[in-house]
C-alpha positions, 0 to 999 in steps of 0.5 A: 872410737878407733881400734887402740881405745882412742876416742875421736871426733872431727868437724869442719865449719867454713875456714876451719878443720878441727879433730879431737882425740882422747885416751884415759892413758896407760895407767888404768884410771878414768879419764877426767878429761873433757874437750869442746869441738865447735868449728860452727861456734868457732869454739874449741876447749880442752879441760883437765880435772885438776889431779889429786881432787875428788870429782875432776871428771865432774868439774871438767864436764861441767865446763864442757857442757856450758861451753857446748851449749853457747848459743850461735850467732854471737859476734866475737866480742859476744862470745868472748864475753859470753865464754868469760861469763860462763867459766866465772859462773861455773867457777862460783858454783864448784867453789861454793859446792866444795866449801859446803862439802868439804871437797875440792871440785876443779878443772884446768881449762884452756879455750880458744874462740876464733872469728875470720883471721883472728883468734882469742885464747883464755885459760886457767891452769897448765892445759896448753895451746900452741900455734904451728906456722910452717915448721915453727911451734909457738906456745901460746900460753903460760902454765899456772903451776909451781913449776912455772914459777920455778923455771921463771925464778931460775931455780929448775930448768924446763927440762927439769919441770916435767920430771918435778916432784910437784909438777902436777901443783897448779895455781889456778883452776876453775873451782879452785880455793879462790874466790874469783877466777882469774883467766889470762888472755892471748890474741893473735891473727892466723895465716892460711895454713896454720894449725892450733893445738890445744892439749892436756898436760898429759900430752905436754909433759910426756912428749918434748915440743920438738917432736909435737911440732913433727907429729903435728906437721903434715896435710892430713886429719890424723894429727890429733891421733898421732899425737895421742899415739906417741903419749901412749907409746911414751907410756902416758900415766896421765890422761891425754887430749888433744884439739887440732884446728886447721886455718885455711883462709877462704874456707 
């Protein structure tokens, strides 16, 4: 842990170098975020215990644990199937537990899998994935949230969404009160020099995308810490977690 209280983790394998950083935020609350940083598996994830629900930290930690324990050596298609299967099984287990105890135990999740120069992203909730190519930042994911629906309906603007009183209401989560977990998927091809970002909404609701792009830029290993530090300087009240993944063709 660095002097500013940011917990960090850096790893390398093959063509991938990745860094993770997390902090509880400035509101003196428990950190309900969890992450996976496993370039040796070609697997990264961020999970954010659903705000306002009891034991969100249990749900996010369980998701991180079941992904961390995936066996190495799987093909790309096998990895995709395994991640889906484990998330669906965790959802069913948390959903059953919530029904038994009468308290929801849920978490968002965004997972990135990469093999060679291709990636696949799965997600549920409003934790996000971005791709920085050159100076252009592209959002890979679409939030499963009430405000995203309002933005798409033209009811509010993107700028208004982050400040909306129901900005924390998500429509999908692992462990949510639905029988089957629905995960969105997006795939793409990587180019040498690409940098990917996974983050909890503590980052994306605090810093504008123009600043995210600026802070992500630069050929160094401090981008994850820079992003979390910037969120803290902006007085982020929520937990904030970041994973950056750099791709260099040929390793």
